C-alpha positions in Angstrom: 0.0 0.0 -0.1 2.9 2.3 0.5 3.7 2.3 -3.2 0.2 3.2 -4.1 0.2 6.1 -1.5 3.5 7.4 -2.9 2.2 7.4 -6.4 -1.1 9.1 -5.5 0.8 11.7 -3.6 3.0 12.3 -6.6 -0.1 12.6 -8.8 -1.7 15.1 -6.4 1.5 17.2 -6.4 0.7 18.0 -10.1 -3.2 18.0 -10.0 -3.4 20.8 -7.4 -1.4 23.3 -9.5 -3.5 22.2 -12.5 -6.6 23.0 -10.6 -5.2 26.4 -9.8 -5.0 27.1 -13.6 -8.5 25.6 -14.2 -10.2 27.8 -11.5 -8.5 30.9 -12.8 -9.7 29.9 -16.4 -13.1 29.4 -15.0 -13.2 32.9 -13.5 -12.1 34.3 -16.9 -14.9 32.2 -18.8 -17.5 33.6 -16.3 -16.4 37.2 -16.7 -16.3 36.7 -20.5 -19.7 35.2 -20.5 -21.3 37.8 -18.2 -19.8 40.8 -20.1 -20.7 39.2 -23.3 -24.4 39.2 -22.3 -24.6 42.9 -22.3 -23.4 43.0 -26.0 -26.3 40.9 -27.1 -29.1 42.4 -24.9 -30.0 38.9 -23.4 -30.5 37.8 -19.8 -27.9 35.7 -18.2 -30.2 32.8 -18.0 -30.8 32.8 -21.7 -27.2 33.6 -22.6 -25.2 31.1 -24.6 -22.1 33.0 -23.7 -22.0 31.2 -20.4 -22.1 27.8 -22.0 -18.3 27.6 -22.1 -18.1 28.4 -18.2 -20.9 25.9 -17.5 -19.5 23.0 -19.6 -16.0 23.5 -18.4 -17.2 23.7 -15.0 -19.1 20.5 -15.2 -16.0 18.8 -16.5 -13.7 19.9 -13.6 -16.3 19.6 -10.9 -18.0 16.3 -11.5 -15.8 13.6 -13.0 -12.6 15.6 -12.1 -13.7 15.9 -8.4 -14.5 12.2 -8.2 -11.1 11.3 -9.5 -9.5 13.8 -7.2 -11.4 12.3 -4.2 -10.4 8.8 -5.0 -6.7 9.7 -5.4 -6.9 11.8 -2.2 -8.2 8.8 -0.3 -5.7 6.5 -1.7 -2.9 9.0 -0.8 -4.0 9.2 2.8 -1.5 11.8 4.0 0.1 11.3 7.4 -0.5 15.0 8.2 -4.0 15.3 9.5 -4.6 18.8 8.2 -3.2 17.9 4.7 -5.4 14.7 4.8 -8.5 16.6 5.7 -8.0 19.4 3.2 -7.2 17.0 0.4 -10.5 15.3 1.0 -12.6 18.6 1.6 -11.3 20.0 -1.7 -13.0 17.6 -4.1 -16.2 17.6 -1.8 -16.3 21.5 -2.2 -15.9 21.0 -5.9 -19.0 18.8 -6.0 -20.8 21.5 -3.9 -19.6 24.1 -6.3 -21.3 22.3 -9.2 -24.7 22.3 -7.2 -24.7 26.0 -6.0 -25.8 27.6 -9.3 -29.0 25.7 -9.5 -30.0 26.6 -5.9 -32.0 29.6 -5.0 -30.7 33.1 -5.5 -29.2 33.5 -2.0 -27.6 30.2 -2.1 -26.3 30.5 -5.6 -24.4 33.7 -4.5 -22.0 31.5 -2.6 -20.8 30.0 -6.0 -18.2 32.6 -6.5 -17.2 32.7 -2.9 -16.7 28.9 -2.9 -14.6 29.4 -6.1 -12.3 31.6 -4.2 -12.2 29.2 -1.3 -11.3 26.4 -3.7 -8.6 28.5 -5.2 -7.1 29.2 -1.7 -7.2 25.5 -0.9 -5.5 24.6 -4.2 -2.8 27.0 -3.5 -2.3 25.8 0.0 -2.2 22.2 -1.0 0.2 22.9 -3.8 2.6 24.8 -1.5 2.3 22.1 1.3 3.2 19.3 -1.2 6.0 21.2 -2.7 7.4 21.7 0.8 7.3 18.0 1.3 4.6 17.9 3.9 3.0 15.0 2.3 6.1 12.9 2.4 6.0 9.2 3.4 6.4 8.5 7.1 8.2 5.3 7.8 5.9 2.9 9.6 7.4 1.4 12.8 7.3 -2.5 13.0 4.5 -3.9 15.1 5.6 -5.0 18.6 6.9 -8.6 18.5 7.6 -8.5 14.8 10.8 -9.9 13.5 
C-alpha cells in the first residue's frame, strides 16, 4: 500500500497546480460570458455566452472531483490537516457544481466557494512542494521480527 500512496501523492503534487490554472480559467470564462451578455441584450439565464463556463465547470467539478477524491483517499496523507483538506477540496468542488441551481441567495455562494477552492488549491500545492505529504516510515509492530 505504501507504493500506491507514494504514487497518488505524486499525482496530487501535479493535480493541485493544474486546478489552480483551471479555476483561474473558470473565473475568466465567467467574466467573458457575463460581459458578453450585455453585448447581445440577453438575460444571463438565456445567454449562450456562459455555456463555456458551464461546460468546463461540469468537467472539472463532476468527474474531475470524483477522480481527485479517489486519489486523495488513496494518498491518505500522514499529516491530519493535509489529509482533511485534500478530502474537503473535491467535496467542495462537487458542492460548487450544485450551487448555481440553488436559489438566488444560495447561488450567491458560487463565486465565494470558487475563491475558497482557489485558496485550498494554492495551500495544498505549496504544502506538497514543501514535502509535508512525504511518506512517514511505519514502525514495525511489537513482536515483529
